[in-house]
Phi, psi and omega in degrees: 000131180292150179287124183240359179209164176228130175263136178232127174271112183279163183297338179274001177092001178271139174265126178248136177253137175238120179270150171302147182300330183261017179260129185223357188224106181279133178239168181306318182302322178294316180296323178294321177295319177299315181298320177296319176297320177297318178300315182295310183295323181270001181053041177091353179261157179284139179233152173288147188231133180235134171214151179263122182285356180059187178297318178211124176220109183268163178219130183283166188296326178292323178292323176299313179299316179297321182296341180266357182275157177297326180300322184294328185254017185304325186241020181242123178285313179194159178246134171243128183248125176271126178241162187263001176202165183296322181299314178298320180300313179297315180296312180302310185294325175297312180300316181297333177283320183273335178227071188294138172289181184290340177231157179305131183222137182215145180261149182220154177269340179232147177297323181299314179295321179297313180295319179301316179296312181301318182286344179277347184284146177294139178281153178257000000 
């Protein structure tokens, strides 16, 4: 499988993912690779996770199901999702409440707000 993302452990302890510009469809295999990267970067401990949903970033139904499994969140403390407008933020946060992923997840309009929230969470 071609490499479509890069995980970076930032100095504040947050893991940020950067997707290739031409990548638009997340599959289970990608989520499994991210989880393995989180395990490696955190040395087995849970870390806060940040990602930018870009203009459009899709996820297939199997990946959605996997994202709700205990396996998916083993090394993730919480997810912060950057969205590009208020409507997406409302939709994402509503969806996360009615169909929660395996770890606490929240959408934000600014990276600063996302980081502030992630850093406010109790560490494990």
